[in-house]
NUSEKE-908667 format. One record per residue: y, x, z of N, C-alpha, C in turn; residue number from 0. Coordinates in steps of 0.02 Angstrom, whole numbers, plus 50000, padded with zeros to 5 digits. Example, Ala and Ser with C-alpha at 12.3 -4.5 7.8 and 13.67 -1.06 7.14 Angstrom:
<pts>
PT    nv    nu    nw   cav   cau   caw    cv    cu    cw torlum
PT 49716 50660 50390 49775 50615 50390 49835 50660 50390      0
PT 49888 50642 50354 49947 50684 50357 50002 50645 50394      1
</pts>
This chain:
<pts>
PT    nv    nu    nw   cav   cau   caw    cv    cu    cw torlum
PT 52962 48785 51814 53002 48782 51752 53062 48735 51764      0
PT 53120 48757 51742 53179 48716 51752 53176 48654 51707      1
PT 53211 48602 51728 53211 48540 51689 53243 48551 51622      2
PT 53217 48517 51571 53244 48523 51504 53308 48481 51498      3
PT 53353 48501 51454 53413 48461 51444 53394 48394 51411      4
PT 53436 48345 51420 53422 48279 51391 53432 48278 51315      5
PT 53480 48319 51292 53496 48316 51220 53517 48384 51194      6
PT 53518 48389 51129 53536 48450 51094 53584 48433 51037      7
PT 53635 48474 51027 53680 48463 50970 53653 48501 50909      8
PT 53660 48470 50851 53635 48502 50789 53680 48481 50730      9
PT 53686 48526 50682 53728 48513 50624 53687 48480 50569     10
PT 53713 48424 50544 53682 48388 50488 53727 48393 50426     11
PT 53695 48396 50368 53732 48389 50306 53736 48314 50291     12
PT 53797 48289 50283 53805 48216 50273 53829 48198 50203     13
PT 53852 48248 50165 53873 48237 50095 53862 48301 50056     14
PT 53844 48295 49993 53833 48354 49952 53900 48379 49926     15
PT 53918 48442 49942 53983 48467 49922 53990 48470 49846     16
PT 54051 48455 49822 54067 48464 49752 54118 48521 49750     17
PT 54097 48579 49724 54139 48638 49729 54137 48666 49800     18
PT 54195 48685 49826 54197 48713 49893 54178 48661 49946     19
PT 54132 48677 49992 54117 48630 50046 54179 48619 50090     20
PT 54182 48560 50119 54237 48543 50165 54205 48518 50231     21
PT 54242 48522 50287 54213 48502 50351 54183 48431 50350     22
PT 54212 48386 50310 54187 48317 50308 54116 48311 50279     23
PT 54091 48365 50248 54023 48364 50221 53971 48373 50276     24
PT 53993 48386 50338 53948 48403 50393 53963 48359 50454     25
PT 53913 48352 50497 53924 48316 50560 53884 48349 50615     26
PT 53915 48357 50674 53880 48383 50733 53855 48324 50773     27
PT 53789 48319 50778 53759 48260 50810 53714 48279 50869     28
PT 53705 48231 50914 53661 48243 50972 53593 48211 50960     29
PT 53540 48246 50979 53472 48218 50975 53437 48231 51041     30
PT 53390 48188 51059 53355 48198 51123 53309 48259 51120     31
PT 53298 48289 51178 53253 48346 51184 53191 48324 51222     32
PT 53132 48343 51198 53068 48324 51230 53025 48386 51240     33
PT 52975 48378 51283 52926 48432 51292 52891 48445 51225     34
PT 52876 48508 51209 52843 48522 51144 52771 48498 51142     35
PT 52749 48474 51084 52680 48453 51075 52635 48514 51070     36
PT 52569 48502 51067 52522 48558 51064 52535 48602 51004     37
PT 52534 48669 51017 52545 48717 50962 52618 48729 50947     38
PT 52662 48701 50990 52734 48708 50978 52769 48738 51039     39
PT 52829 48764 51027 52870 48791 51081 52940 48762 51075     40
PT 52974 48757 51132 53044 48735 51132 53087 48797 51145     41
PT 53134 48809 51101 53174 48870 51104 53248 48852 51114     42
PT 53279 48884 51162 53352 48878 51169 53384 48932 51125     43
PT 53414 48910 51071 53442 48959 51024 53502 48995 51055     44
PT 53503 49060 51046 53558 49102 51070 53605 49121 51013     45
PT 53576 49135 50955 53616 49152 50896 53583 49121 50834     46
PT 53623 49098 50786 53593 49081 50721 53635 49110 50665     47
PT 53602 49115 50608 53630 49149 50551 53661 49100 50502     48
PT 53718 49117 50474 53743 49080 50416 53744 49129 50357     49
PT 53718 49107 50300 53707 49151 50243 53730 49118 50179     50
PT 53751 49159 50130 53775 49131 50066 53724 49086 50031     51
PT 53658 49102 50036 53608 49062 50001 53608 48989 50023     52
PT 53634 48976 50083 53634 48908 50109 53678 48862 50067     53
PT 53728 48891 50033 53771 48849 49990 53730 48817 49936     54
PT 53683 48853 49906 53641 48825 49854 53597 48769 49879     55
PT 53576 48773 49942 53532 48722 49971 53568 48657 49985     56
PT 53634 48659 49981 53673 48598 49991 53676 48555 49928     57
PT 53656 48584 49872 53653 48546 49809 53584 48515 49802     58
PT 53580 48456 49772 53516 48423 49763 53484 48447 49697     59
PT 53465 48511 49697 53433 48539 49637 53370 48576 49657     60
PT 53323 48578 49612 53260 48614 49624 53275 48688 49622     61
PT 53252 48725 49672 53265 48797 49675 53207 48829 49712     62
PT 53216 48894 49729 53162 48929 49763 53155 48908 49836     63
PT 53205 48873 49863 53197 48841 49929 53219 48768 49922     64
PT 53186 48723 49956 53205 48652 49949 53277 48641 49972     65
PT 53312 48593 49943 53380 48578 49966 53379 48549 50037     66
PT 53435 48558 50072 53443 48524 50136 53441 48449 50124     67
PT 53410 48412 50170 53410 48339 50165 53473 48312 50198     68
PT 53500 48259 50169 53559 48228 50199 53539 48194 50265     69
PT 53583 48196 50313 53573 48165 50379 53513 48193 50416     70
PT 53497 48254 50402 53445 48292 50439 53477 48358 50462     71
PT 53448 48388 50515 53475 48453 50535 53464 48506 50480     72
PT 53513 48548 50470 53504 48605 50425 53462 48657 50461     73
PT 53437 48706 50424 53397 48757 50456 53417 48826 50429     74
PT 53390 48878 50460 53406 48946 50443 53385 48991 50501     75
PT 53391 49056 50492 53367 49103 50542 53402 49095 50609     76
PT 53362 49102 50663 53390 49097 50731 53347 49139 50778     77
PT 53379 49162 50832 53342 49194 50887 53359 49158 50951     78
PT 53310 49154 50995 53322 49119 51057 53268 49133 51109     79
PT 53273 49096 51164 53228 49105 51221 53183 49043 51228     80
PT 53119 49055 51237 53071 49001 51247 53084 48969 51316     81
PT 53097 48903 51316 53109 48868 51379 53051 48821 51397     82
PT 53006 48807 51350 52945 48769 51364 52895 48788 51310     83
PT 52832 48796 51331 52781 48817 51282 52718 48775 51290     84
PT 52691 48753 51232 52627 48720 51231 52584 48756 51178     85
PT 52592 48822 51176 52558 48862 51126 52534 48927 51157     86
PT 52473 48947 51139 52446 49011 51163 52488 49068 51136     87
PT 52497 49119 51177 52532 49179 51154 52607 49176 51164     88
PT 52634 49119 51187 52705 49114 51200 52716 49089 51270     89
PT 52758 49125 51307 52773 49105 51377 52847 49091 51384     90
PT 52863 49050 51433 52933 49038 51449 52967 49105 51464     91
PT 53025 49116 51435 53060 49179 51444 53052 49227 51385     92
PT 53001 49216 51343 52994 49257 51283 53054 49246 51236     93
PT 53070 49298 51198 53122 49292 51147 53089 49290 51078     94
PT 53112 49244 51036 53080 49235 50971 53131 49229 50915     95
PT 53107 49247 50856 53142 49238 50793 53108 49180 50757     96
PT 53147 49134 50729 53117 49076 50695 53166 49049 50643     97
PT 53149 48995 50610 53188 48970 50554 53225 48905 50566     98
PT 53233 48884 50630 53266 48821 50644 53333 48832 50679     99
PT 53379 48859 50642 53447 48870 50667 53489 48808 50661    100
PT 53555 48816 50668 53604 48762 50662 53596 48710 50718    101
PT 53564 48728 50773 53554 48680 50829 53549 48719 50895    102
PT 53560 48683 50950 53557 48715 51016 53485 48726 51038    103
PT 53443 48676 51031 53372 48681 51051 53328 48667 50990    104
PT 53276 48707 50981 53233 48700 50922 53161 48690 50944    105
PT 53129 48638 50918 53058 48624 50930 53020 48657 50872    106
PT 52989 48715 50886 52964 48759 50833 52888 48763 50834    107
PT 52854 48754 50777 52782 48769 50774 52772 48842 50791    108
PT 52728 48856 50838 52719 48925 50861 52700 48973 50804    109
PT 52664 48947 50753 52644 48991 50698 52704 49014 50657    110
PT 52762 48981 50665 52821 49000 50627 52872 49037 50671    111
PT 52849 49062 50728 52893 49100 50773 52865 49171 50781    112
PT 52910 49219 50788 52890 49289 50797 52924 49315 50860    113
PT 52884 49342 50906 52914 49371 50966 52954 49433 50947    114
PT 53013 49441 50978 53054 49500 50966 53072 49531 51033    115
PT 53086 49596 51032 53098 49634 51094 53173 49648 51101    116
PT 53206 49617 51151 53277 49629 51161 53293 49699 51186    117
PT 53241 49736 51208 53252 49805 51231 53255 49854 51173    118
PT 53224 49836 51117 53225 49880 51058 53291 49877 51022    119
PT 53318 49817 51018 53382 49806 50983 53412 49742 51009    120
PT 53479 49734 51006 53509 49670 51025 53478 49613 50985    121
PT 53471 49555 51015 53437 49499 50982 53468 49482 50914    122
PT 53535 49486 50910 53568 49469 50847 53547 49515 50790    123
PT 53525 49576 50806 53504 49623 50753 53444 49597 50713    124
PT 53403 49555 50746 53344 49528 50711 53363 49475 50659    125
PT 53426 49454 50658 53451 49409 50606 53483 49448 50549    126
PT 53497 49512 50561 53535 49551 50512 53500 49615 50493    127
PT 53521 49669 50524 53498 49735 50503 53422 49743 50509    128
PT 53391 49712 50559 53318 49715 50566 53284 49651 50545    129
PT 53321 49607 50512 53294 49542 50492 53293 49533 50417    130
PT 53304 49470 50397 53298 49452 50326 53348 49490 50283    131
PT 53410 49498 50308 53459 49532 50267 53442 49606 50258    132
PT 53420 49638 50312 53400 49708 50307 53341 49718 50260    133
PT 53291 49674 50266 53233 49680 50221 53253 49666 50149    134
PT 53300 49620 50138 53324 49607 50070 53354 49671 50040    135
PT 53396 49705 50080 53426 49767 50057 53373 49820 50041    136
PT 53326 49827 50087 53274 49879 50082 53229 49867 50021    137
PT 53204 49806 50015 53160 49790 49959 53197 49791 49893    138
PT 53259 49765 49893 53298 49761 49831 53316 49829 49804    139
PT 53329 49877 49849 53347 49944 49827 53286 49986 49809    140
PT 53237 49988 49853 53182 50035 49844 53127 50008 49799    141
PT 53112 49943 49804 53058 49915 49764 53083 49887 49698    142
PT 53133 49842 49701 53155 49808 49640 53195 49856 49595    143
PT 53242 49893 49624 53283 49939 49583 53250 50007 49573    144
PT 53193 50018 49604 53157 50082 49595 53202 50141 49608    145
PT 53242 50137 49661 53288 50191 49678 53251 50257 49685    146
PT 53281 50311 49659 53254 50378 49671 53310 50425 49689    147
PT 53292 50478 49724 53342 50527 49745 53382 50551 49685    148
PT 53448 50557 49695 53491 50579 49640 53523 50523 49601    149
PT 53502 50461 49612 53532 50404 49576 53603 50392 49602    150
PT 53647 50372 49556 53714 50347 49575 53709 50272 49582    151
PT 53734 50245 49637 53723 50175 49655 53790 50140 49664    152
PT 53796 50080 49634 53855 50038 49644 53832 49973 49677    153
PT 53867 49953 49730 53851 49892 49768 53912 49846 49768    154
PT 53904 49784 49745 53959 49736 49752 53949 49696 49817    155
PT 54003 49667 49842 53998 49635 49908 53975 49685 49960    156
PT 54001 49746 49955 53974 49802 49993 53989 49800 50067    157
PT 54037 49759 50088 54052 49753 50159 54015 49695 50191    158
PT 53974 49659 50152 53934 49604 50179 53872 49629 50214    159
PT 53833 49582 50239 53774 49600 50279 53723 49640 50239    160
PT 53709 49618 50177 53659 49653 50135 53690 49716 50104    161
PT 53749 49707 50074 53779 49763 50037 53793 49824 50080    162
PT 53815 49813 50142 53831 49870 50185 53768 49910 50203    163
PT 53711 49876 50205 53648 49911 50218 53623 49948 50155    164
PT 53630 49916 50097 53607 49947 50035 53641 50015 50025    165
PT 53707 50016 50032 53743 50078 50020 53722 50134 50067    166
PT 53713 50117 50131 53692 50168 50179 53621 50192 50167    167
PT 53576 50145 50149 53507 50164 50135 53504 50212 50075    168
PT 53545 50198 50024 53547 50242 49965 53573 50311 49985    169
PT 53625 50312 50027 53651 50377 50050 53599 50416 50089    170
PT 53565 50383 50136 53515 50416 50177 53459 50444 50134    171
PT 53441 50409 50081 53385 50429 50039 53406 50476 49981    172
PT 53468 50499 49983 53487 50552 49936 53519 50530 49871    173
PT 53557 50476 49872 53594 50456 49812 53645 50510 49795    174
PT 53657 50520 49730 53708 50570 49710 53778 50543 49724    175
PT 53785 50477 49721 53851 50446 49732 53840 50373 49750    176
PT 53876 50349 49800 53872 50278 49821 53942 50248 49816    177
PT 53947 50194 49778 54012 50161 49766 54006 50089 49788    178
PT 54057 50063 49820 54056 49993 49841 54119 49956 49821    179
PT 54114 49891 49811 54174 49849 49802 54176 49800 49860    180
PT 54238 49783 49880 54248 49735 49934 54314 49700 49922    181
PT 54330 49650 49963 54387 49607 49950 54449 49621 49991    182
PT 54450 49677 50028 54512 49695 50065 54515 49770 50073    183
PT 54576 49796 50080 54586 49868 50090 54553 49891 50155    184
PT 54554 49847 50205 54523 49864 50270 54448 49873 50262    185
PT 54416 49829 50223 54343 49837 50212 54328 49899 50172    186
PT 54370 49915 50123 54361 49976 50083 54363 50038 50128    187
PT 54411 50038 50173 54418 50094 50220 54356 50101 50264    188
PT 54330 50044 50287 54269 50045 50329 54210 50074 50291    189
PT 54202 50054 50227 54147 50079 50187 54149 50155 50180    190
PT 54207 50182 50167 54213 50254 50155 54213 50294 50220    191
PT 54254 50271 50268 54263 50312 50328 54207 50304 50379    192
PT 54179 50243 50383 54128 50231 50435 54057 50235 50408    193
PT 54046 50207 50348 53978 50201 50322 53958 50257 50274    194
PT 54006 50299 50256 53989 50357 50215 53982 50344 50141    195
PT 54011 50288 50115 54013 50279 50043 54056 50335 50013    196
PT 54039 50358 49953 54079 50410 49920 54144 50382 49893    197
PT 54143 50319 49872 54202 50286 49845 54195 50212 49855    198
PT 54251 50177 49859 54251 50104 49863 54318 50080 49837    199
PT 54319 50018 49815 54382 49989 49789 54387 49916 49807    200
PT 54449 49892 49809 54464 49822 49822 54467 49786 49754    201
PT 54420 49742 49742 54416 49710 49676 54477 49667 49660    202
PT 54517 49652 49712 54577 49612 49700 54635 49654 49674    203
PT 54626 49721 49675 54681 49766 49656 54684 49783 49582    204
PT 54638 49756 49542 54639 49771 49471 54572 49755 49440    205
PT 54566 49759 49373 54503 49743 49340 54445 49784 49368    206
PT 54391 49751 49384 54332 49785 49413 54308 49839 49366    207
PT 54306 49825 49301 54280 49872 49252 54318 49939 49256    208
PT 54385 49935 49260 54426 49996 49262 54417 50033 49328    209
PT 54415 49995 49383 54408 50028 49449 54339 50060 49456    210
PT 54288 50028 49429 54220 50057 49433 54216 50120 49391    211
PT 54245 50118 49332 54242 50177 49288 54277 50237 49321    212
PT 54332 50223 49356 54368 50277 49390 54326 50304 49449    213
PT 54292 50258 49485 54252 50279 49543 54186 50313 49523    214
PT 54162 50297 49462 54098 50325 49439 54106 50352 49368    215
PT 54143 50407 49360 54156 50433 49292 54093 50452 49254    216
PT 54040 50469 49290 53977 50488 49257 53928 50429 49252    217
PT 53953 50368 49264 53911 50309 49260 53869 50298 49323    218
PT 53830 50245 49322 53787 50228 49379 53716 50218 49354    219
PT 53668 50228 49399 53597 50219 49382 53569 50155 49411    220
PT 53599 50132 49467 53575 50072 49501 53635 50029 49518    221
PT 53630 49964 49505 53681 49916 49527 53647 49864 49570    222
PT 53674 49853 49630 53648 49801 49675 53700 49746 49675    223
PT 53682 49689 49645 53731 49635 49632 53727 49580 49684    224
PT 53782 49572 49721 53789 49516 49768 53841 49466 49744    225
PT 53873 49480 49687 53933 49443 49668 53926 49408 49600    226
PT 53898 49442 49550 53895 49414 49483 53962 49419 49447    227
PT 53972 49377 49397 54036 49372 49362 54061 49438 49334    228
PT 54125 49454 49348 54155 49514 49319 54123 49578 49345    229
PT 54093 49575 49405 54059 49634 49432 53997 49652 49391    230
PT 53959 49601 49373 53899 49613 49333 53918 49640 49264    231
PT 53969 49612 49235 53992 49636 49169 54015 49709 49174    232
PT 54052 49725 49226 54076 49794 49235 54017 49842 49245    233
PT 53967 49820 49284 53909 49862 49298 53869 49876 49235    234
PT 53861 49826 49193 53824 49836 49130 53859 49890 49088    235
PT 53926 49889 49088 53963 49940 49051 53953 50010 49080    236
PT 53947 50014 49146 53943 50080 49179 53872 50105 49188    237
PT 53822 50062 49180 53753 50084 49190 53733 50135 49137    238
PT 53698 50187 49159 53672 50237 49113 53608 50213 49080    239
PT 53585 50249 49031 53521 50233 48998 53466 50228 49050    240
PT 53424 50177 49044 53369 50163 49091 53395 50144 49161    241
PT 53457 50118 49164 53484 50095 49228 53448 50031 49250    242
PT 53451 50018 49316 53419 49959 49344 53469 49920 49386    243
PT 53466 49855 49381 53509 49812 49422 53465 49763 49461    244
PT 53477 49760 49526 53445 49709 49569 53495 49652 49577    245
PT 53475 49593 49555 53519 49534 49560 53500 49496 49623    246
PT 53543 49503 49674 53527 49475 49740 53565 49411 49753    247
PT 53628 49408 49731 53669 49349 49743 53727 49346 49695    248
PT 53757 49288 49690 53814 49279 49645 53866 49236 49680    249
PT 53891 49261 49736 53935 49221 49780 53998 49200 49743    250
PT 54018 49239 49692 54079 49221 49655 54072 49154 49620    251
PT 54010 49132 49609 54000 49070 49570 53971 49012 49610    252
PT 53959 49022 49675 53923 48971 49713 53960 48904 49717    253
PT 54027 48907 49715 54066 48846 49723 54097 48822 49659    254
PT 54078 48854 49602 54104 48831 49538 54074 48763 49520    255
PT 54116 48721 49491 54091 48655 49469 54070 48657 49395    256
PT 54093 48708 49360 54072 48718 49290 54035 48785 49286    257
PT 53984 48790 49242 53948 48853 49236 53995 48909 49213    258
PT 53987 48967 49244 54027 49025 49226 53999 49057 49163    259
PT 54042 49079 49117 54014 49115 49059 53980 49179 49082    260
PT 53925 49197 49050 53889 49257 49069 53926 49319 49048    261
PT 53903 49378 49069 53934 49440 49046 53937 49442 48969    262
PT 53994 49466 48944 54004 49466 48871 53975 49528 48837    263
PT 53946 49572 48877 53923 49636 48849 53848 49646 48856    264
PT 53811 49589 48855 53739 49594 48867 53701 49630 48812    265
PT 53732 49639 48753 53699 49677 48700 53686 49749 48723    266
PT 53726 49773 48771 53715 49842 48795 53648 49850 48831    267
PT 53620 49794 48854 53555 49798 48888 53503 49828 48841    268
PT 53510 49813 48776 53460 49837 48727 53467 49912 48718    269
PT 53527 49934 48698 53536 50005 48683 53523 50050 48742    270
PT 53542 50026 48801 53533 50067 48861 53464 50057 48894    271
PT 53425 50011 48867 53359 49994 48896 53365 49980 48970    272
PT 53411 49935 48987 53423 49918 49057 53371 49869 49083    273
PT 53361 49871 49148 53317 49822 49180 53357 49784 49232    274
PT 53363 49718 49225 53397 49675 49273 53344 49629 49304    275
PT 53336 49632 49369 53283 49593 49401 53309 49560 49465    276
PT 53292 49498 49473 53310 49461 49534 53267 49482 49593    277
PT 53294 49472 49653 53255 49487 49714 53257 49426 49760    278
PT 53199 49408 49786 53193 49359 49840 53154 49392 49896    279
PT 53182 49390 49955 53151 49427 50011 53080 49403 50025    280
PT 53066 49339 50012 53000 49312 50026 52943 49345 49988    281
PT 52960 49381 49934 52909 49416 49895 52890 49483 49926    282
PT 52926 49503 49978 52919 49573 50001 52902 49579 50075    283
PT 52872 49527 50104 52856 49532 50175 52801 49583 50189    284
PT 52766 49605 50137 52717 49659 50146 52750 49725 50167    285
PT 52816 49730 50156 52853 49791 50175 52879 49788 50247    286
PT 52869 49731 50280 52902 49719 50345 52890 49775 50396    287
PT 52826 49795 50405 52812 49846 50456 52845 49912 50439    288
PT 52838 49933 50376 52868 49995 50352 52944 49992 50361    289
PT 52972 49934 50343 53045 49924 50348 53069 49931 50420    290
PT 53038 49895 50467 53060 49898 50537 53052 49968 50565    291
PT 52997 50002 50547 52985 50070 50570 53039 50118 50545    292
PT 53052 50115 50478 53098 50163 50448 53171 50148 50468    293
PT 53190 50084 50461 53259 50066 50477 53273 50070 50552    294
PT 53223 50051 50592 53230 50059 50665 53242 50132 50684    295
PT 53209 50178 50648 53220 50249 50660 53290 50271 50641    296
PT 53314 50247 50585 53383 50264 50563 53434 50237 50613    297
PT 53422 50176 50638 53468 50147 50687 53469 50188 50752    298
PT 53409 50205 50775 53403 50243 50838 53437 50311 50832    299
PT 53432 50341 50772 53461 50407 50761 53536 50405 50747    300
PT 53563 50344 50740 53634 50337 50725 53651 50350 50652    301
PT 53600 50354 50609 53612 50366 50538 53635 50303 50501    302
PT 53613 50246 50526 53629 50182 50493 53672 50140 50541    303
PT 53730 50120 50517 53774 50079 50559 53773 50007 50534    304
PT 53786 49961 50579 53791 49892 50557 53844 49858 50599    305
PT 53878 49811 50568 53930 49774 50603 53912 49700 50600    306
PT 53931 49664 50651 53920 49592 50652 53986 49557 50667    307
PT 53996 49500 50635 54054 49459 50649 54027 49397 50686    308
PT 54047 49389 50749 54023 49334 50790 54073 49277 50793    309
PT 54048 49217 50785 54088 49157 50797 54056 49122 50857    310
PT 54094 49109 50908 54067 49081 50970 54066 49005 50968    311
PT 54009 48976 50988 54004 48903 50998 53975 48867 50939    312
PT 53925 48825 50953 53892 48788 50899 53942 48743 50863    313
PT 53994 48719 50899 54043 48674 50868 54082 48709 50812    314
PT 54079 48775 50811 54114 48814 50759 54067 48839 50704    315
PT 54006 48811 50703 53956 48834 50654 53978 48825 50581    316
PT 54006 48767 50566 54028 48755 50497 54088 48799 50479    317
PT 54134 48808 50526 54191 48852 50514 54166 48923 50498    318
PT 54114 48945 50533 54086 49012 50519 54058 49015 50448    319
PT 54023 48963 50428 53994 48962 50360 54049 48962 50307    320
PT 54100 48921 50316 54155 48920 50268 54192 48987 50266    321
PT 54198 49018 50325 54229 49085 50328 54188 49137 50290    322
PT 54122 49131 50295 54078 49176 50258 54090 49170 50182    323
PT 54096 49109 50158 54108 49098 50086 54175 49127 50064    324
PT 54223 49128 50111 54290 49156 50095 54291 49232 50102    325
PT 54238 49260 50133 54237 49332 50144 54272 49354 50208    326
PT 54275 49309 50258 54309 49326 50321 54269 49376 50363    327
PT 54205 49383 50349 54162 49425 50390 54160 49497 50364    328
PT 54148 49543 50411 54126 49611 50393 54056 49618 50421    329
PT 54008 49635 50378 53938 49637 50401 53911 49566 50409    330
PT 53863 49559 50455 53826 49496 50462 53867 49444 50500    331
PT 53870 49384 50473 53904 49328 50507 53854 49291 50551    332
PT 53869 49287 50615 53823 49258 50664 53860 49207 50708    333
PT 53828 49151 50720 53855 49101 50767 53818 49109 50834    334
PT 53855 49123 50886 53826 49127 50953 53831 49058 50985    335
PT 53773 49031 51001 53770 48962 51028 53792 48962 51101    336
</pts>
């Protein structure tokens, strides 16, 4: 076994952001690397994920995941190679998926690591299309929104990691119409020409409500919400009777310092008998095998496409996260260590 490095760089949160995070809220620090204790493995991270939900963890508020601690390494999805093992079932050279990203080397409890096969798919895919984001899309559409063949589906944040999968999954499963919103004309073009959306619009080009009505003259049956705000209000107006909305994220409001007013048309929920339900991927790990089997098949057949935006170098990890909040990415945002 080759000698272990003396130290590892890792990103710490050093101040709680007020509104938009700034680089001064973070610090890249060095920590010593040691042989793993019993039941643990040492992983050299190759890629880690930056995700919108991490913005919420930077606030000191009680939520479905504990907040990041100040002056401690942040965490999140990562894939890497085992460089030292003190755990049964894991050997040096194995590739694993785990939850200790934002660092070069991770000392991981073996029970929290999953072996992944780089021959089945590129390692980065296990952070996106075959990972948490893909499962979020799959569970949110099929389980939470109760999608059925013939439904018209609207996805906000449709060029992001989750949204781009939702729209394609709906198309593959027989949606009557798939509509997406995104933040640039280039992303809109990608959704329609590459991913097979029936219609898409740039939400910066006019009121969302008007653009959605034009794209979906017969209304929508399912709304997959990654944005909140004016998108949710527009979707409530366009949802048909017994429509369903999966509330996955509200990136439009993550950096607001004052609470955003809610949709002004919520009375329509009554008359239309709408169902709005939140989704957390952790509730749906029972679908994991089915998800990997079905989505892996779509990937292999070329039916499902995915794009990744790579930022090279751990020193650019925070820049990648800030870029994600601005919408600089198409598809999954990944930092290659």
